[in-house]
SEZADO-930975 format. One line per 2 residues: their letters; for each residue y, z, x of C-alpha. Coordinates in pm, 1 decimal, decimal comma. Example, Ala and Ser with C-alpha at 12.3 -4.5 7.8 and 13.67 -1.06 7.14 Angstrom:
BEGIN
as = -450,0:780,0:1230,0  -106,0:714,0:1367,0
***
This chain:
BEGIN
ma = -1762,0:-2264,0:3035,1  -2095,4:-2159,0:2859,3
tg = -2320,2:-2426,4:2799,0  -2474,9:-2371,9:2427,0
de = -2815,8:-2256,9:2569,1  -2642,0:-1939,0:2790,6
tv = -2782,3:-1626,9:2609,6  -2675,4:-1241,8:2736,8
rl = -2850,8:-974,2:2516,3  -2687,3:-731,7:2347,2
tv = -2755,3:-486,6:2086,8  -2619,8:-526,3:1782,0
aq = -2364,7:-316,3:1785,3  -2247,0:-438,4:2163,3
al = -2208,8:-783,6:1984,6  -2022,2:-663,1:1734,1
vr = -1756,9:-462,7:1973,0  -1731,9:-755,6:2192,8
fl = -1647,5:-1004,2:1906,5  -1438,2:-808,9:1746,6
av = -1190,8:-831,7:2076,1  -1197,8:-1188,0:2099,5
qf = -1052,9:-1245,2:1719,7  -700,3:-1300,2:1723,7
se = -502,4:-1434,9:1429,7  -215,9:-1737,6:1455,4
rd = 62,8:-1801,6:1183,9  400,2:-2028,6:1286,3
gt = 286,3:-2055,4:1644,9  255,8:-1677,5:1694,4
rh = -40,3:-1568,3:1795,6  -237,6:-1161,2:1773,6
rl = -530,6:-958,5:1862,4  -635,7:-907,0:1487,2
ip = -796,8:-611,1:1517,8  -644,7:-411,9:1871,0
am = -852,6:-118,6:1774,7  -1166,4:56,2:1617,4
fg = -1102,8:430,3:1417,5  -1409,4:630,0:1327,2
if = -1599,4:907,9:1320,5  -1973,3:997,8:1443,2
gh = -2293,0:1123,0:1355,5  -2558,8:1025,6:1354,5
gn = -2623,9:666,6:1158,3  -2400,9:511,4:1447,2
va = -2308,3:780,8:1761,0  -2634,6:532,9:1911,8
gv = -2529,0:236,2:1748,6  -2152,4:164,3:1799,8
gq = -2083,8:431,4:1919,2  -2242,8:338,6:2249,7
al = -2074,6:27,6:2216,8  -1725,2:130,8:2178,2
le = -1834,9:371,7:2506,7  -1926,5:68,9:2719,5
ad = -1600,5:-11,4:2638,7  -1406,1:173,6:2698,1
lr = -1626,1:226,6:3037,0  -1472,5:-114,6:3146,3
at = -1192,6:-45,2:3055,8  -924,8:-87,6:3407,5
ap = -624,4:59,4:3223,8  -592,0:271,7:2881,8
dr = -411,1:-105,4:2783,8  -678,2:-322,0:2892,1
ne = -961,1:-143,3:2670,8  -1122,8:-416,2:2546,3
mp = -1135,1:-225,4:2217,1  -955,1:114,2:2146,9
yl = -1144,6:457,6:1964,4  -953,4:626,0:1775,3
la = -1075,2:953,5:1635,9  -983,1:1035,4:1307,3
rn = -1034,3:1337,4:1057,4  -1166,7:1183,5:749,2
eq = -1269,6:893,1:728,2  -1014,4:726,4:386,4
ga = -775,2:873,0:589,3  -852,2:606,1:829,9
vh = -883,7:339,5:613,6  -531,6:468,7:492,5
aa = -423,5:419,4:861,2  -581,1:138,9:875,3
ag = -402,8:-37,5:570,3  -77,6:121,9:610,6
fa = -90,2:-116,0:1050,1  -178,5:-464,4:833,6
kt = 31,9:-407,8:586,0  302,0:-336,6:865,3
tn = 197,5:-646,6:1082,5  218,0:-833,0:741,7
rl = -128,5:-846,4:684,7  -176,6:-1082,4:1014,7
qt = -379,9:-775,7:1224,3  -570,7:-484,0:1032,7
la = -801,5:-227,6:1224,4  -1219,2:-128,0:1220,6
vt = -1306,2:176,8:1105,5  -1647,9:310,6:1189,5
as = -1884,9:558,0:1004,5  -2185,0:742,7:990,3
ig = -2408,2:690,5:717,3  -2417,0:907,2:363,6
pg = -2113,4:1057,2:324,3  -1904,9:962,5:637,8
st = -1949,4:594,6:463,8  -1885,8:722,1:106,2
nm = -1554,1:840,5:164,8  -1414,7:487,6:252,7
vt = -1432,9:385,6:-84,2  -1091,9:501,6:-163,4
ga = -967,1:376,6:140,4  -1193,3:62,3:55,1
al = -1049,5:3,0:-361,9  -704,7:65,2:-188,2
at = -688,4:-218,9:68,4  -826,4:-488,7:-185,8
tn = -610,0:-387,0:-431,7  -333,5:-433,6:-245,4
rl = -430,1:-771,7:-102,7  -482,8:-557,3:231,5
pv = -713,6:-637,6:504,6  -899,6:-347,1:598,3
ll = -1248,9:-418,7:833,0  -1539,4:-123,6:759,4
lp = -1825,2:-77,0:902,7  -2062,9:185,4:696,7
sd = -2359,5:318,0:811,8  -2682,9:274,8:674,3
gf = -3057,5:416,5:694,6  -3318,0:228,2:848,6
as = -3382,0:-110,9:803,3  -3764,9:-73,9:936,1
rr = -3763,0:239,1:634,6  -4000,8:407,8:915,6
ad = -3831,5:661,0:868,9  -3749,7:675,8:516,5
pv = -3585,4:898,6:328,3  -3344,4:970,7:661,0
lq = -3115,5:1235,0:631,4  -2817,2:1198,8:418,1
ql = -2956,5:821,0:238,4  -2996,5:829,6:-221,6
ed = -3361,7:735,4:-311,5  -3306,7:492,4:-585,5
pr = -3664,5:553,0:-698,9  -3652,3:189,9:-842,0
tg = -3592,2:7,7:-510,3  -3597,2:11,9:-173,1
di = -3288,0:-210,5:-156,3  -3001,5:66,1:-244,5
sv = -2836,6:262,2:-36,3  -2455,3:383,5:-96,7
nd = -2339,0:142,7:82,3  -2418,1:-101,4:-218,0
af = -2071,0:156,9:-380,7  -1880,9:-84,5:-159,8
kp = -1936,3:-399,1:-342,5  -1730,0:-350,2:-622,4
vs = -1382,9:-276,7:-423,4  -1450,0:-510,0:-115,7
rf = -1400,9:-837,8:-113,2  -1688,9:-947,1:137,0
wd = -1963,5:-768,1:165,3  -2223,0:-799,1:337,2
ri = -2580,8:-594,6:518,2  -2741,9:-656,3:870,0
nr = -3113,4:-636,0:782,5  -3135,3:-895,3:1129,4
pe = -2999,0:-886,1:1434,4  -2932,3:-1243,2:1393,8
ql = -2743,7:-1209,0:1050,0  -2452,1:-1053,7:1249,4
ip = -2309,9:-1400,7:1313,0  -2325,1:-1607,5:1032,2
al = -2120,7:-1199,3:870,0  -1941,2:-1173,9:1078,3
la = -1776,5:-1554,1:1028,6  -1704,6:-1510,6:693,7
am = -1587,5:-1149,1:755,1  -1256,7:-1304,3:1019,3
rv = -1214,7:-1612,1:769,4  -1120,7:-1354,4:460,3
lt = -946,1:-1092,4:643,8  -730,0:-1368,4:750,5
dp = -704,4:-1589,0:390,0  -357,1:-1452,6:311,9
ae = -534,4:-1526,2:-108,0  -875,3:-1362,6:-68,5
tg = -796,9:-1098,4:115,2  -865,9:-684,3:107,2
av = -1140,8:-448,8:180,0  -1369,8:-624,5:430,3
ti = -1766,0:-422,7:438,5  -2047,7:-497,1:705,1
cl = -2296,0:-235,7:620,7  -2496,0:-150,6:961,7
pq = -2854,9:-19,3:886,6  -2824,6:220,5:1216,7
dv = -3178,8:82,0:1391,8  -3051,9:-254,9:1365,6
qa = -2682,9:-121,9:1543,9  -2938,3:-42,0:1857,7
ea = -3186,9:-303,1:1816,0  -3103,5:-589,9:2093,3
hd = -3085,9:-975,4:2085,2  -3047,5:-1215,7:2274,9
wp = -2679,8:-1388,7:2174,4  -2520,1:-1742,7:2257,6
va = -2225,2:-1652,9:2482,9  -1989,0:-1872,6:2288,1
if = -2008,9:-1634,1:2026,6  -1819,9:-1444,3:2174,3
ae = -1573,5:-1677,4:2348,7  -1187,2:-1693,2:2222,2
rt = -1161,3:-1766,7:1838,5  -823,5:-1812,4:1689,7
wh = -777,1:-1806,7:1336,9  -522,8:-2000,7:1175,0
va = -367,6:-1825,4:869,1  -291,3:-2073,1:627,8
rp = 83,0:-2164,3:449,5  -17,1:-2393,7:128,3
vp = 261,2:-2563,9:-10,5  350,7:-2704,6:-346,1
ep = 165,5:-2931,1:-550,3  385,7:-3201,5:-611,0
ia = 362,9:-3176,3:-1002,5  355,5:-2795,7:-1000,7
ld = 699,9:-2794,8:-787,3  849,5:-3027,4:-1106,7
ra = 697,8:-2862,8:-1359,4  840,6:-2503,7:-1223,3
vr = 1101,4:-2696,8:-1102,6  1189,9:-2842,2:-1461,7
ai = 1169,2:-2516,1:-1645,2  1419,2:-2354,3:-1385,5
ra = 1704,9:-2583,5:-1440,7  1614,5:-2585,9:-1852,8
sr = 1649,6:-2154,9:-1852,0  1966,4:-1985,8:-1869,7
rp = 1967,3:-1653,7:-1813,6  1640,4:-1730,3:-1525,0
ll = 1506,6:-1343,5:-1383,8  1342,3:-1388,1:-1020,0
vt = 1088,2:-1122,9:-969,2  988,2:-1059,4:-661,5
gg = 650,9:-878,9:-494,2  472,9:-817,1:-255,9
gt = 383,3:-1129,0:-97,4  747,9:-1270,8:14,9
vy = 742,0:-984,5:209,1  377,1:-1112,0:368,8
ag = 446,3:-1441,1:375,8  802,0:-1383,3:543,3
as = 963,6:-1496,6:379,2  1260,7:-1292,5:284,6
ea = 1516,5:-1562,5:450,5  1382,3:-1813,8:211,2
lr = 1429,9:-1529,7:-76,6  1783,1:-1494,7:4,3
ef = 1859,8:-1869,7:57,2  1718,9:-1903,3:-296,4
at = 1897,2:-1635,0:-476,0  2229,5:-1766,1:-304,4
at = 2216,2:-2106,5:-420,3  2068,1:-2101,7:-780,4
gi = 2292,5:-1716,0:-844,5  1958,8:-1548,6:-1037,2
pv = 1886,5:-1228,1:-996,7  1665,8:-1111,6:-840,1
ad = 1470,1:-791,9:-938,9  1182,2:-607,1:-703,4
tq = 842,4:-414,9:-767,8  767,4:-222,2:-565,8
ag = 568,9:-418,2:-299,9  831,0:-613,5:-304,6
kg = 1145,5:-416,9:-236,8  1340,0:-534,2:4,0
ai = 1226,7:-866,3:25,0  1593,7:-919,9:-18,6
nw = 1894,4:-684,2:73,7  1965,1:-457,0:-124,8
dh = 2425,5:-511,1:-94,4  2292,1:-852,3:-166,0
pc = 2485,1:-1009,2:-493,5  2173,1:-1124,7:-697,0
av = 1951,6:-775,5:-551,2  1906,7:-569,3:-962,5
gg = 1702,7:-352,8:-799,0  1356,3:-223,0:-902,2
vg = 1197,4:-378,4:-1226,6  935,9:-201,5:-1538,4
at = 871,5:138,5:-1587,4  1019,4:292,4:-1300,0
gs = 1302,6:22,5:-1187,2  1732,7:18,4:-1287,6
ra = 1850,2:-34,7:-1559,7  2042,7:-342,6:-1406,0
an = 1713,9:-516,0:-1362,6  1558,7:-377,5:-1657,9
dl = 1871,6:-521,5:-1930,6  1851,2:-816,4:-1765,1
aa = 1476,8:-867,0:-1778,6  1489,6:-801,4:-2201,4
ra = 1672,0:-1095,4:-2235,2  1535,8:-1252,2:-1929,9
dl = 1474,1:-1662,2:-2107,7  1244,9:-1733,4:-1818,3
vi = 1072,7:-1494,6:-1573,9  990,9:-1716,0:-1160,4
gv = 719,9:-1434,7:-1035,9  704,0:-1455,9:-688,0
gt = 439,4:-1258,1:-489,5  355,9:-1070,4:-741,1
ry = 48,6:-925,0:-944,6  244,4:-817,1:-1263,0
sd = 150,8:-475,6:-1258,0  184,8:-215,6:-1544,2
ft = 468,0:-75,3:-1387,9  613,7:-421,8:-1309,1
ta = 556,6:-492,8:-1659,4  657,2:-160,1:-1828,1
sr = 328,5:-227,0:-1997,8  420,3:-554,1:-2106,5
ta = 796,6:-505,3:-2305,6  966,1:-491,3:-2010,2
fa = 1035,7:-902,9:-2093,7  1113,0:-860,0:-2448,9
dp = 1233,8:-1228,4:-2530,7  1053,9:-1365,6:-2753,9
av = 1103,2:-1737,9:-2646,7  1087,9:-1611,3:-2234,5
rf = 834,7:-1846,0:-2088,8  745,6:-1757,0:-1677,8
vn = 759,3:-2034,7:-1324,6  506,8:-1827,9:-1106,0
ln = 432,4:-1930,6:-722,5  177,3:-1702,4:-568,0
vl = -70,4:-1839,6:-317,4  -375,5:-1631,2:-494,7
af = -405,0:-1897,4:-834,0  -560,0:-1600,5:-953,5
da = -258,9:-1430,9:-1009,3  -8,5:-1768,5:-1026,7
ak = -163,3:-1795,1:-1383,6  -95,8:-1469,4:-1514,6
nc = 117,5:-1509,3:-1817,6  101,2:-1871,5:-1967,4
aa = 270,1:-1921,6:-1632,1  387,1:-2300,3:-1498,1
sv = 181,5:-2174,5:-1131,0  286,4:-2318,0:-853,9
va = 5,2:-2233,3:-580,0  205,1:-2192,4:-294,4
da = 301,7:-1990,0:20,8  616,5:-1793,3:-58,8
re = 798,4:-1963,7:160,2  717,1:-2241,9:169,2
gl = 712,3:-2210,8:-197,6  1064,3:-2121,6:-196,3
ra = 1249,1:-2402,3:9,2  1030,7:-2658,3:-238,6
lr = 1183,6:-2449,0:-497,4  1523,3:-2440,1:-387,2
aa = 1601,2:-2872,2:-250,3  1427,8:-2930,4:-569,5
le = 1687,3:-2756,3:-764,5  1990,1:-2919,9:-546,2
gf = 2310,5:-2902,8:-814,7  2155,3:-2606,4:-1009,2
cv = 2358,0:-2267,1:-1042,2  2347,2:-2000,7:-1315,1
dd = 2725,9:-1975,4:-1479,8  2977,1:-1772,7:-1455,8
ay = 2939,9:-1580,7:-1747,2  2614,4:-1445,8:-1632,9
rd = 2659,7:-1370,9:-1278,7  2933,5:-1173,0:-1379,5
ev = 2713,1:-972,4:-1580,7  2517,6:-951,0:-1298,1
rq = 2773,7:-784,5:-1084,8  2886,5:-585,3:-1372,9
rn = 2535,9:-435,2:-1500,5  2480,5:-371,3:-1072,4
ga = 2787,5:-190,1:-1036,4  2750,1:-10,8:-1313,9
wq = 2379,7:142,6:-1132,4  2521,7:160,5:-824,4
ev = 2732,1:455,4:-966,9  2435,5:580,4:-1110,9
vd = 2232,7:592,0:-777,0  2532,6:824,1:-581,7
rc = 2549,2:1057,3:-910,3  2167,1:1114,9:-823,3
ys = 2169,2:1085,6:-368,8  2492,6:1334,1:-478,5
lg = 2408,0:1652,3:-780,5  2478,3:1929,3:-581,3
qt = 2197,1:2100,6:-737,3  2173,4:2435,3:-662,5
pl = 1942,5:2625,1:-549,9  1677,6:2451,4:-491,4
pa = 1813,7:2058,8:-443,7  1644,5:1802,6:-685,6
qt = 1406,3:1538,3:-460,0  1629,0:1261,2:-498,2
ev = 1910,2:1429,8:-315,5  1688,8:1445,8:-15,8
fg = 1605,2:1011,9:-84,2  1983,5:1060,5:-81,4
al = 2006,2:1201,4:322,9  1692,9:953,8:355,6
nd = 1897,2:678,6:266,0  2172,2:711,3:446,4
ll = 1982,0:872,8:745,9  1710,7:578,8:751,3
ep = 1814,7:291,7:1005,7  1726,2:-104,2:947,4
td = 1435,6:-54,9:1158,7  1349,1:280,1:1053,4
vi = 1016,1:297,8:772,7  965,0:527,2:467,3
vn = 613,3:531,6:366,1  523,6:687,0:1,0
aa = 193,9:657,4:-265,3  211,5:845,3:-517,9
gs = 394,1:1140,4:-759,5  722,5:1110,5:-893,2
mp = 842,1:996,0:-587,3  754,5:653,9:-622,4
gd = 935,3:632,2:-908,6  1260,5:785,5:-809,0
lq = 1235,6:572,5:-444,3  1216,7:228,4:-731,1
cl = 1492,6:301,6:-871,5  1699,6:430,9:-651,3
wr = 1618,2:283,9:-271,4  1906,1:104,9:-86,2
as = 1660,2:-127,4:129,4  1824,0:-319,5:351,5
tp = 1495,5:-493,3:534,6  1146,4:-558,7:460,4
eq = 1010,3:-353,4:666,2  1219,5:-2,4:605,1
yh = 1035,9:33,5:263,1  684,2:86,8:258,1
le = 553,4:250,4:-46,2  166,4:234,5:-159,6
ya = 135,4:183,8:-534,5  -113,0:-57,0:-651,7
ys = -352,3:177,2:-636,9  -68,6:469,9:-584,1
cm = -365,9:654,5:-364,6  -207,2:1004,4:-298,5
gy = -332,2:1104,6:32,3  -176,7:786,3:164,3
ei = 94,3:883,6:314,4  29,3:1077,4:676,7
pa = -284,3:865,5:761,6  -14,4:534,7:635,9
am = 244,3:657,2:853,6  -5,3:689,9:1176,7
gv = -133,8:274,3:1130,5  283,0:181,9:1080,5
rm = 398,4:398,7:1401,2  62,3:213,0:1591,5
ak = 204,6:-142,5:1440,3  522,1:-71,5:1566,9
gd = 505,2:59,1:1827,3  827,9:127,0:2010,7
tg = 1036,1:58,5:1724,7  1210,7:275,4:1510,4
qv = 1166,7:579,4:1239,4  850,1:631,5:1071,0
va = 939,5:861,9:795,7  636,1:1006,6:572,9
vv = 751,5:1146,6:277,6  540,4:1378,9:101,8
gd = 494,0:1643,1:-164,9  311,4:1923,8:-218,9
gs = 34,5:1834,0:-386,7  2,3:1495,0:-155,2
yq = 37,4:1666,0:162,0  -287,9:1838,2:38,0
ml = -500,8:1610,8:4,3  -533,2:1467,7:371,1
pm = -372,6:1649,6:615,6  -599,6:1695,8:860,3
el = -475,7:1368,1:1020,3  -197,0:1545,1:1132,0
gt = -452,7:1643,6:1411,9  -462,2:1283,5:1480,6
iv = -160,2:1245,0:1524,0  -125,2:1416,7:1766,1
te = -386,4:1343,3:1977,9  -254,7:1028,0:2008,9
ql = 99,9:1168,2:2061,4  223,5:920,4:1808,9
kv = 611,1:986,3:1690,8  591,8:1008,8:1280,5
iv = 811,6:1262,3:1096,3  690,3:1404,7:757,4
vl = 931,9:1460,4:515,8  679,3:1774,4:345,9
lq = 898,6:1849,0:-39,3  678,4:2140,3:-183,0
nh = 790,3:2242,5:-541,4  495,5:2444,2:-628,9
gf = 343,3:2116,2:-846,3  320,4:1795,8:-964,9
as = 684,7:1672,2:-1088,1  556,0:1295,2:-1143,5
ig = 205,4:1450,0:-1427,4  370,8:1708,0:-1530,9
al = 651,2:1564,0:-1671,9  434,8:1249,7:-1815,7
se = 237,6:1557,9:-1973,4  494,3:1718,5:-2199,1
sv = 610,9:1306,3:-2279,5  284,5:1328,1:-2446,7
gs = 294,8:1697,4:-2556,1  75,7:1831,6:-2396,5
hr = 325,6:2094,4:-2182,4  282,7:2023,4:-1876,6
fg = -62,9:2173,5:-1891,9  -279,5:2179,8:-1526,5
tr = -35,8:2105,4:-1285,6  152,6:2363,5:-1144,1
yr = 12,4:2538,2:-864,9  -12,4:2942,8:-1009,3
mr = -229,2:3152,0:-949,5  -534,4:3220,8:-1307,6
sr = -361,3:3545,4:-1456,6  -613,8:3831,8:-1555,2
qt = -402,1:3947,4:-1802,3  -454,9:3615,8:-1981,5
gr = -734,5:3437,0:-1783,5  -507,1:3118,5:-1716,5
ld = -341,8:2902,1:-1519,0  -30,8:3059,1:-1532,4
gp = 29,4:3332,7:-1338,2  276,0:3390,5:-1018,9
dv = 241,4:3110,7:-756,0  40,2:3017,9:-545,1
pf = 174,8:3189,4:-195,1  -4,9:2940,5:77,3
dl = 275,8:2761,4:288,3  262,2:2477,1:416,7
aa = 506,8:2474,1:669,4  243,9:2734,5:832,0
na = -6,3:2469,1:715,6  168,3:2137,7:980,3
as = 248,6:2374,0:1233,2  -99,1:2488,1:1314,5
wg = -215,3:2085,0:1336,6  50,3:2146,3:1621,7
vt = 329,3:1933,5:1491,5  695,1:2148,3:1560,2
tl = 736,1:2196,3:1185,3  1121,1:2223,3:1071,3
rc = 1218,9:2428,1:775,9  1543,9:2292,7:568,9
ng = 1697,1:2552,8:368,3  1937,6:2254,4:149,3
id = 2038,1:2007,1:210,2  2312,5:1979,0:446,7
ef = 2101,4:2149,9:668,2  1799,1:1902,7:600,7
ra = 2000,1:1651,8:733,3  2059,2:1834,2:1066,1
ny = 1740,4:1878,4:1112,1  1648,0:1535,1:1127,2
ak = 1878,9:1412,6:1408,0  1682,7:1715,4:1555,0
av = 1352,5:1545,3:1498,3  1485,8:1173,9:1612,5
ei = 1554,9:1359,6:1888,1  1200,6:1545,1:1965,7
dg = 978,6:1344,5:2148,1  689,9:1395,0:1955,6
pv = 646,3:1436,8:1580,1  780,6:1647,9:1322,3
vl = 786,7:1841,7:955,7  1093,8:1865,8:827,7
yi = 989,2:2067,5:481,1  1191,0:2150,9:241,5
et = 1145,9:2306,1:-114,5  1317,4:2073,6:-423,6
el = 1313,6:2172,6:-820,1  999,6:2038,5:-1001,7
ng = 1192,9:1967,1:-1238,1  1448,5:1689,9:-1142,8
ph = 1676,7:1592,9:-1268,4  1523,9:1236,9:-1210,1
pp = 1693,9:898,5:-1306,4  1751,6:854,2:-1579,5
ss = 1427,6:613,9:-1721,7  1514,9:250,1:-1899,6
gw = 1133,1:122,5:-1895,4  813,3:268,0:-2060,9
wd = 498,0:287,9:-1962,7  189,8:317,7:-2153,1
vp = -66,0:621,6:-2161,1  -230,5:683,8:-2442,5
va = -100,2:997,9:-2687,7  -459,6:1157,3:-2904,2
ev = -407,8:994,8:-3237,5  -532,8:1376,4:-3409,5
se = -406,4:1688,5:-3239,9  -354,9:2038,1:-3348,6
ld = 7,5:2058,0:-3137,7  354,9:1919,3:-3321,9
st = 412,1:1853,6:-3004,8  133,9:1544,6:-2947,0
rs = 190,5:1427,8:-3317,7  520,6:1407,9:-3303,6
ar = 507,7:1229,0:-2907,7  198,9:1045,0:-3075,7
ad = 466,9:862,2:-3353,1  717,2:822,9:-2987,3
ye = 398,3:663,9:-2874,1  319,5:429,8:-3202,2
sa = 722,4:332,8:-3198,9  694,9:223,0:-2853,9
qs = 365,5:10,9:-2853,5  402,4:-250,9:-3101,4
kq = 674,7:-361,0:-2865,2  388,3:-490,7:-2689,2
rf = 275,4:-855,9:-2652,9  100,0:-1075,3:-2489,6
hl = 303,4:-1421,5:-2344,6  167,4:-1711,0:-2428,2
***
């Protein structure tokens, strides 16, 4: 055992890698490597620092699975952060990945990924390189100079999108920075992007480190229990309600509280609606499950929300899609009870707030509500509304549309084909709306949607992270439209390099279905939402479709690519994809204009107040009418 006086001489980068390799998280008696690998791309800012340290770790390895910090070569730094976020989401935030990047553009490529992680409350560790702390070579290649001060770099852009940020200007600063970083990564309430900026000269600088800092360290992930007085307030509010509705968010899933939620719903009869992050927390066929709520929710959930006298939010942050831009909960006397591990979210809508872990909070609520149950009439209404909605889902899944299927038919096929241990990954465009309305999730792990930041390009790199987290269990299916595909297709190369089994479903409709429909609804004629050639006659983007071949592009990355002509061939090719040893892209063309599921919610997108266009003036009138229904819950 090392004494407090023992030291070892290492560079800052070597110390960093050695420290990260021995950090563990623990919850409910189960221990995990907190950061089991590091993504990155090397440049002059990190190749001789973190890169050299990772090389030493690789050379010390006695077998491929014994490397203390495996290195994964990404194609784009933003994609690497998305992969880390997907990994963290799949492990219920008990593990994550680190990402190293070079100075300048390599580092700022990660800013979008950082914002996504923090918005979604997902832990990621970002290690952007920086200029010279000594300033001997000021300005270095790719350094942004600020005439006002020498103490700012592009890495300061990470501050507003990080939950913790620090810059290591001297070696000894690394120890407190790393300890603080691990605390934030493992704090369910405070987690998000953690950014530690590493000047390139400091990375290579040697220091005598106390050996004790490299001992294995376990960070215990807390499960805060409800304060008795807060629990009593919540219980009194629930007992006084007649039409309660529970809205479950991502916090329920991350806390592993699905079983507690099902037991709570069964005992009380309270219907349960879900957000994008909370879908699957209760199985779709549970008698109390009513589907998605809000702007892209089901008719069943939204009708119940409109008449609810009490809303119980569990692990949700009440985004505008969940609240239909503050129009979903329409009862003038509606009140809120919020159970959340983060006090900031628990206090929203002037709620009776219970700051606690979702699992522990639900268990406490259930015990305290012994004997409470909604009346039979309300149970019957929930059952009837949900039954009617399931008929809508069946129709959307089986339109039989020709010559091109609607994307809802693709989702119907996938919903039939995916097993409970499989995962569907999606993020942006019209797909999340269709999926929240229609997807029948049987388990919390099956539905992996990133909609807090709704970042195009998330799907493929995130699926890579999901696969890494799941090991060989089940299929990982990334569903991506042609618009999102063109943002970050290059991580297909990383998937091939790492020999990861990912199935990518690529839907080609030659445009942006979601924004096109939105553009039309606000009177803007789908302007700028089609992939069209510029016409030499009109000078506008209204010529023929752009003749790109995305299937050929996917194949160029080394991925087996199967073209699907219609839903029957898609189903057959999916079965082939499952059997193929390696990644597969299933390419299918779909109808740009849908149809999509019938809407029952509103989303606040301001329409031009004055316009030369009749369509815009008409849309403005509709907007003002809808806006009049918005309200603050006081």
